[in-house]
A tleap script that builds the chain and sets N, CA, C and O, in Angstrom:
source leaprc.protein.ff14SB
mol = sequence {
  NMET SER LYS LYS HIE ILE GLU GLU CYS VAL
  ARG ASN SER LEU GLU SER TYR PHE ARG ASP
  LEU ARG GLY THR GLU PRO ALA GLY MET TYR
  GLU MET LEU VAL ARG ALA VAL GLU LYS PRO
  LEU LEU GLU VAL VAL MET ALA GLN ALA GLU
  HIE ASN GLN SER ARG ALA ALA GLU TRP LEU
  GLY LEU ASN ARG ASN THR LEU ARG LYS LYS
  LEU ILE GLU HIE LYS LEU ILE LYS CTHR
}
set mol.1.N position { 109.515 118.426 99.765 }
set mol.1.CA position { 108.751 117.416 99.079 }
set mol.1.C position { 107.530 117.097 99.928 }
set mol.1.O position { 107.642 116.892 101.136 }
set mol.2.N position { 106.401 117.058 99.314 }
set mol.2.CA position { 105.164 116.804 100.035 }
set mol.2.C position { 104.799 115.322 99.999 }
set mol.2.O position { 105.342 114.545 99.213 }
set mol.3.N position { 103.872 114.959 100.863 }
set mol.3.CA position { 103.358 113.589 100.878 }
set mol.3.C position { 102.790 113.234 99.507 }
set mol.3.O position { 102.959 112.115 99.023 }
set mol.4.N position { 102.120 114.196 98.894 }
set mol.4.CA position { 101.522 113.966 97.576 }
set mol.4.C position { 102.610 113.642 96.545 }
set mol.4.O position { 102.421 112.774 95.693 }
set mol.5.N position { 103.735 114.332 96.624 }
set mol.5.CA position { 104.827 114.085 95.681 }
set mol.5.C position { 105.410 112.687 95.883 }
set mol.5.O position { 105.712 111.994 94.911 }
set mol.6.N position { 105.566 112.275 97.126 }
set mol.6.CA position { 106.077 110.935 97.409 }
set mol.6.C position { 105.108 109.889 96.858 }
set mol.6.O position { 105.530 108.915 96.233 }
set mol.7.N position { 103.811 110.092 97.090 }
set mol.7.CA position { 102.807 109.163 96.562 }
set mol.7.C position { 102.886 109.096 95.038 }
set mol.7.O position { 102.767 108.016 94.458 }
set mol.8.N position { 103.085 110.232 94.392 }
set mol.8.CA position { 103.200 110.270 92.939 }
set mol.8.C position { 104.429 109.495 92.459 }
set mol.8.O position { 104.356 108.783 91.458 }
set mol.9.N position { 105.542 109.624 93.153 }
set mol.9.CA position { 106.754 108.875 92.803 }
set mol.9.C position { 106.519 107.374 92.913 }
set mol.9.O position { 106.936 106.607 92.046 }
set mol.10.N position { 105.849 106.962 93.987 }
set mol.10.CA position { 105.559 105.538 94.173 }
set mol.10.C position { 104.624 105.056 93.073 }
set mol.10.O position { 104.857 104.002 92.480 }
set mol.11.N position { 103.580 105.808 92.796 }
set mol.11.CA position { 102.621 105.445 91.750 }
set mol.11.C position { 103.320 105.304 90.402 }
set mol.11.O position { 103.100 104.327 89.687 }
set mol.12.N position { 104.154 106.270 90.055 }
set mol.12.CA position { 104.873 106.214 88.776 }
set mol.12.C position { 105.800 105.002 88.713 }
set mol.12.O position { 105.896 104.346 87.675 }
set mol.13.N position { 106.472 104.708 89.804 }
set mol.13.CA position { 107.366 103.547 89.842 }
set mol.13.C position { 106.593 102.244 89.673 }
set mol.13.O position { 107.038 101.341 88.965 }
set mol.14.N position { 105.436 102.148 90.322 }
set mol.14.CA position { 104.620 100.940 90.194 }
set mol.14.C position { 104.073 100.780 88.775 }
set mol.14.O position { 104.045 99.671 88.241 }
set mol.15.N position { 103.648 101.865 88.176 }
set mol.15.CA position { 103.169 101.797 86.800 }
set mol.15.C position { 104.282 101.352 85.864 }
set mol.15.O position { 104.044 100.566 84.946 }
set mol.16.N position { 105.487 101.843 86.086 }
set mol.16.CA position { 106.644 101.433 85.301 }
set mol.16.C position { 106.946 99.949 85.528 }
set mol.16.O position { 107.283 99.229 84.588 }
set mol.17.N position { 106.825 99.502 86.764 }
set mol.17.CA position { 107.047 98.092 87.104 }
set mol.17.C position { 106.094 97.203 86.302 }
set mol.17.O position { 106.514 96.196 85.731 }
set mol.18.N position { 104.811 97.579 86.261 }
set mol.18.CA position { 103.835 96.786 85.506 }
set mol.18.C position { 104.121 96.820 84.009 }
set mol.18.O position { 103.949 95.813 83.323 }
set mol.19.N position { 104.554 97.967 83.499 }
set mol.19.CA position { 104.925 98.032 82.075 }
set mol.19.C position { 106.080 97.082 81.782 }
set mol.19.O position { 106.075 96.373 80.776 }
set mol.20.N position { 107.069 97.076 82.673 }
set mol.20.CA position { 108.239 96.217 82.501 }
set mol.20.C position { 107.876 94.728 82.546 }
set mol.20.O position { 108.568 93.904 81.949 }
set mol.21.N position { 106.799 94.386 83.249 }
set mol.21.CA position { 106.368 92.989 83.323 }
set mol.21.C position { 105.790 92.494 81.993 }
set mol.21.O position { 105.773 91.294 81.722 }
set mol.22.N position { 105.320 93.431 81.172 }
set mol.22.CA position { 104.751 93.100 79.853 }
set mol.22.C position { 103.713 91.978 79.934 }
set mol.22.O position { 103.766 91.008 79.177 }
set mol.23.N position { 102.776 92.131 80.862 }
set mol.23.CA position { 101.684 91.177 80.968 }
set mol.23.C position { 101.930 90.016 81.906 }
set mol.23.O position { 100.988 89.305 82.254 }
set mol.24.N position { 103.157 89.802 82.325 }
set mol.24.CA position { 103.444 88.743 83.295 }
set mol.24.C position { 102.850 89.160 84.636 }
set mol.24.O position { 102.995 90.306 85.063 }
set mol.25.N position { 102.183 88.223 85.289 }
set mol.25.CA position { 101.571 88.554 86.576 }
set mol.25.C position { 102.623 88.634 87.674 }
set mol.25.O position { 103.488 87.764 87.771 }
set mol.26.N position { 102.552 89.668 88.496 }
set mol.26.CA position { 103.514 89.829 89.588 }
set mol.26.C position { 103.199 88.886 90.740 }
set mol.26.O position { 102.106 88.328 90.833 }
set mol.27.N position { 104.176 88.726 91.606 }
set mol.27.CA position { 103.981 87.929 92.821 }
set mol.27.C position { 104.745 88.593 93.964 }
set mol.27.O position { 105.840 89.119 93.765 }
set mol.28.N position { 104.169 88.565 95.142 }
set mol.28.CA position { 104.852 89.092 96.321 }
set mol.28.C position { 105.128 90.586 96.266 }
set mol.28.O position { 106.136 91.057 96.791 }
set mol.29.N position { 104.238 91.324 95.633 }
set mol.29.CA position { 104.470 92.768 95.465 }
set mol.29.C position { 104.517 93.537 96.774 }
set mol.29.O position { 105.336 94.441 96.938 }
set mol.30.N position { 103.649 93.185 97.700 }
set mol.30.CA position { 103.594 93.947 98.950 }
set mol.30.C position { 104.931 93.883 99.668 }
set mol.30.O position { 105.495 94.910 100.045 }
set mol.31.N position { 105.432 92.675 99.854 }
set mol.31.CA position { 106.715 92.496 100.545 }
set mol.31.C position { 107.838 93.173 99.765 }
set mol.31.O position { 108.714 93.801 100.359 }
set mol.32.N position { 107.817 93.048 98.429 }
set mol.32.CA position { 108.848 93.668 97.590 }
set mol.32.C position { 108.864 95.186 97.791 }
set mol.32.O position { 109.925 95.791 97.941 }
set mol.33.N position { 107.687 95.784 97.792 }
set mol.33.CA position { 107.599 97.238 97.919 }
set mol.33.C position { 108.005 97.697 99.318 }
set mol.33.O position { 108.733 98.678 99.467 }
set mol.34.N position { 107.539 96.995 100.327 }
set mol.34.CA position { 107.904 97.362 101.702 }
set mol.34.C position { 109.418 97.301 101.868 }
set mol.34.O position { 110.021 98.219 102.424 }
set mol.35.N position { 110.035 96.221 101.386 }
set mol.35.CA position { 111.490 96.073 101.500 }
set mol.35.C position { 112.218 97.164 100.718 }
set mol.35.O position { 113.232 97.690 101.178 }
set mol.36.N position { 111.696 97.507 99.527 }
set mol.36.CA position { 112.350 98.513 98.686 }
set mol.36.C position { 112.289 99.905 99.311 }
set mol.36.O position { 113.210 100.703 99.136 }
set mol.37.N position { 111.229 100.196 100.025 }
set mol.37.CA position { 111.042 101.521 100.618 }
set mol.37.C position { 111.649 101.604 102.018 }
set mol.37.O position { 112.192 102.637 102.409 }
set mol.38.N position { 111.553 100.509 102.766 }
set mol.38.CA position { 111.951 100.535 104.169 }
set mol.38.C position { 113.450 100.802 104.356 }
set mol.38.O position { 113.822 101.612 105.205 }
set mol.39.N position { 114.298 100.150 103.595 }
set mol.39.CA position { 115.737 100.318 103.793 }
set mol.39.C position { 116.192 101.756 103.552 }
set mol.39.O position { 116.856 102.324 104.419 }
set mol.40.N position { 115.861 102.374 102.404 }
set mol.40.CA position { 116.301 103.763 102.239 }
set mol.40.C position { 115.664 104.713 103.258 }
set mol.40.O position { 116.280 105.696 103.666 }
set mol.41.N position { 114.434 104.414 103.662 }
set mol.41.CA position { 113.791 105.224 104.703 }
set mol.41.C position { 114.615 105.164 105.988 }
set mol.41.O position { 114.898 106.196 106.597 }
set mol.42.N position { 114.994 103.972 106.392 }
set mol.42.CA position { 115.783 103.818 107.612 }
set mol.42.C position { 117.154 104.462 107.471 }
set mol.42.O position { 117.630 105.105 108.407 }
set mol.43.N position { 117.794 104.304 106.326 }
set mol.43.CA position { 119.112 104.904 106.108 }
set mol.43.C position { 119.067 106.422 106.235 }
set mol.43.O position { 119.909 107.021 106.903 }
set mol.44.N position { 118.094 107.031 105.599 }
set mol.44.CA position { 118.000 108.497 105.604 }
set mol.44.C position { 117.623 109.012 106.993 }
set mol.44.O position { 118.221 109.968 107.487 }
set mol.45.N position { 116.644 108.385 107.613 }
set mol.45.CA position { 116.212 108.836 108.938 }
set mol.45.C position { 117.338 108.677 109.956 }
set mol.45.O position { 117.563 109.568 110.774 }
set mol.46.N position { 118.043 107.554 109.912 }
set mol.46.CA position { 119.153 107.357 110.849 }
set mol.46.C position { 120.241 108.418 110.637 }
set mol.46.O position { 120.790 108.946 111.604 }
set mol.47.N position { 120.546 108.724 109.388 }
set mol.47.CA position { 121.555 109.756 109.116 }
set mol.47.C position { 121.090 111.117 109.639 }
set mol.47.O position { 121.867 111.845 110.256 }
set mol.48.N position { 119.826 111.456 109.393 }
set mol.48.CA position { 119.297 112.743 109.848 }
set mol.48.C position { 119.231 112.816 111.375 }
set mol.48.O position { 119.376 113.889 111.959 }
set mol.49.N position { 119.013 111.672 112.010 }
set mol.49.CA position { 118.951 111.612 113.475 }
set mol.49.C position { 120.336 111.403 114.077 }
set mol.49.O position { 120.468 111.140 115.272 }
set mol.50.N position { 121.365 111.521 113.245 }
set mol.50.CA position { 122.755 111.341 113.675 }
set mol.50.C position { 122.946 109.992 114.377 }
set mol.50.O position { 123.670 109.887 115.367 }
set mol.51.N position { 122.277 108.961 113.836 }
set mol.51.CA position { 122.356 107.578 114.302 }
set mol.51.C position { 121.863 107.388 115.734 }
set mol.51.O position { 122.215 106.417 116.403 }
set mol.52.N position { 121.044 108.331 116.191 }
set mol.52.CA position { 120.416 108.215 117.499 }
set mol.52.C position { 119.128 107.404 117.314 }
set mol.52.O position { 118.138 107.904 116.779 }
set mol.53.N position { 119.157 106.153 117.762 }
set mol.53.CA position { 118.024 105.253 117.531 }
set mol.53.C position { 116.755 105.715 118.232 }
set mol.53.O position { 115.661 105.552 117.693 }
set mol.54.N position { 116.882 106.277 119.402 }
set mol.54.CA position { 115.693 106.753 120.127 }
set mol.54.C position { 115.015 107.880 119.358 }
set mol.54.O position { 113.792 107.898 119.222 }
set mol.55.N position { 115.809 108.816 118.858 }
set mol.55.CA position { 115.266 109.935 118.088 }
set mol.55.C position { 114.646 109.431 116.786 }
set mol.55.O position { 113.541 109.835 116.422 }
set mol.56.N position { 115.357 108.552 116.091 }
set mol.56.CA position { 114.861 108.016 114.829 }
set mol.56.C position { 113.554 107.249 115.042 }
set mol.56.O position { 112.618 107.381 114.254 }
set mol.57.N position { 113.494 106.458 116.096 }
set mol.57.CA position { 112.273 105.701 116.394 }
set mol.57.C position { 111.106 106.648 116.642 }
set mol.57.O position { 109.991 106.408 116.179 }
set mol.58.N position { 111.368 107.720 117.372 }
set mol.58.CA position { 110.314 108.706 117.638 }
set mol.58.C position { 109.831 109.334 116.338 }
set mol.58.O position { 108.625 109.454 116.120 }
set mol.59.N position { 110.756 109.736 115.473 }
set mol.59.CA position { 110.381 110.344 114.189 }
set mol.59.C position { 109.556 109.386 113.330 }
set mol.59.O position { 108.625 109.796 112.636 }
set mol.60.N position { 109.915 108.104 113.391 }
set mol.60.CA position { 109.230 107.100 112.568 }
set mol.60.C position { 107.928 106.613 113.195 }
set mol.60.O position { 107.122 105.955 112.538 }
set mol.61.N position { 107.730 106.939 114.468 }
set mol.61.CA position { 106.538 106.453 115.156 }
set mol.61.C position { 106.637 104.977 115.491 }
set mol.61.O position { 105.633 104.266 115.523 }
set mol.62.N position { 107.872 104.516 115.744 }
set mol.62.CA position { 108.131 103.121 116.072 }
set mol.62.C position { 108.677 103.011 117.487 }
set mol.62.O position { 109.240 103.961 118.032 }
set mol.63.N position { 108.501 101.849 118.059 }
set mol.63.CA position { 109.165 101.512 119.300 }
set mol.63.C position { 110.651 101.365 118.982 }
set mol.63.O position { 110.997 100.882 117.904 }
set mol.64.N position { 111.531 101.766 119.886 }
set mol.64.CA position { 112.968 101.682 119.627 }
set mol.64.C position { 113.407 100.250 119.347 }
set mol.64.O position { 114.266 100.028 118.494 }
set mol.65.N position { 112.835 99.278 120.046 }
set mol.65.CA position { 113.187 97.877 119.812 }
set mol.65.C position { 112.766 97.427 118.410 }
set mol.65.O position { 113.478 96.657 117.766 }
set mol.66.N position { 111.629 97.898 117.947 }
set mol.66.CA position { 111.174 97.577 116.591 }
set mol.66.C position { 112.127 98.175 115.570 }
set mol.66.O position { 112.488 97.518 114.593 }
set mol.67.N position { 112.536 99.418 115.791 }
set mol.67.CA position { 113.496 100.052 114.882 }
set mol.67.C position { 114.794 99.264 114.865 }
set mol.67.O position { 115.344 98.997 113.797 }
set mol.68.N position { 115.281 98.896 116.018 }
set mol.68.CA position { 116.537 98.139 116.099 }
set mol.68.C position { 116.423 96.821 115.322 }
set mol.68.O position { 117.344 96.445 114.596 }
set mol.69.N position { 115.307 96.134 115.474 }
set mol.69.CA position { 115.067 94.879 114.746 }
set mol.69.C position { 115.122 95.115 113.233 }
set mol.69.O position { 115.728 94.333 112.500 }
set mol.70.N position { 114.495 96.183 112.778 }
set mol.70.CA position { 114.484 96.500 111.346 }
set mol.70.C position { 115.882 96.880 110.849 }
set mol.70.O position { 116.270 96.507 109.742 }
set mol.71.N position { 116.625 97.609 111.653 }
set mol.71.CA position { 117.989 97.975 111.275 }
set mol.71.C position { 118.864 96.722 111.129 }
set mol.71.O position { 119.698 96.639 110.228 }
set mol.72.N position { 118.665 95.775 112.008 }
set mol.72.CA position { 119.410 94.517 111.932 }
set mol.72.C position { 118.974 93.722 110.700 }
set mol.72.O position { 119.819 93.183 109.985 }
set mol.73.N position { 117.674 93.645 110.447 }
set mol.73.CA position { 117.151 92.914 109.271 }
set mol.73.C position { 117.746 93.439 107.981 }
set mol.73.O position { 118.062 92.667 107.076 }
set mol.74.N position { 117.898 94.749 107.895 }
set mol.74.CA position { 118.418 95.390 106.684 }
set mol.74.C position { 119.947 95.501 106.693 }
set mol.74.O position { 120.553 96.097 105.802 }
set mol.75.N position { 120.543 94.915 107.720 }
set mol.75.CA position { 122.008 94.924 107.870 }
set mol.75.C position { 122.580 96.346 107.928 }
set mol.75.O position { 123.649 96.634 107.390 }
set mol.76.N position { 121.826 97.221 108.603 }
set mol.76.CA position { 122.282 98.598 108.776 }
set mol.76.C position { 123.036 98.768 110.099 }
set mol.76.O position { 123.748 99.752 110.300 }
set mol.77.N position { 122.866 97.795 110.990 }
set mol.77.CA position { 123.658 97.724 112.212 }
set mol.77.C position { 123.941 96.248 112.477 }
set mol.77.O position { 123.270 95.363 111.945 }
set mol.78.N position { 124.944 96.006 113.307 }
set mol.78.CA position { 125.272 94.631 113.694 }
set mol.78.C position { 124.683 94.346 115.064 }
set mol.78.O position { 124.439 95.259 115.854 }
set mol.79.N position { 124.460 93.083 115.331 }
set mol.79.CA position { 123.896 92.689 116.636 }
set mol.79.C position { 124.947 92.760 117.723 }
set mol.79.O position { 124.657 92.465 118.882 }
savepdb mol mol.pdb
quit
């Protein structure tokens, strides 16, 4: 899957979201989208990295502490 394909999936989902709103104005879209994408991204990357946080952080281009914070926020690990 290419970056272009991922962008197309996001675009199609957003267009569908606006259709579903039927003219109602959205609120808090940025946070909603980040939260919707971030959790599955972390789940898949952690699984592919065999739950090695250092490796996953490197792949994501994040500091390991930042990754750990996000994993806790999404309840993917316990403190």
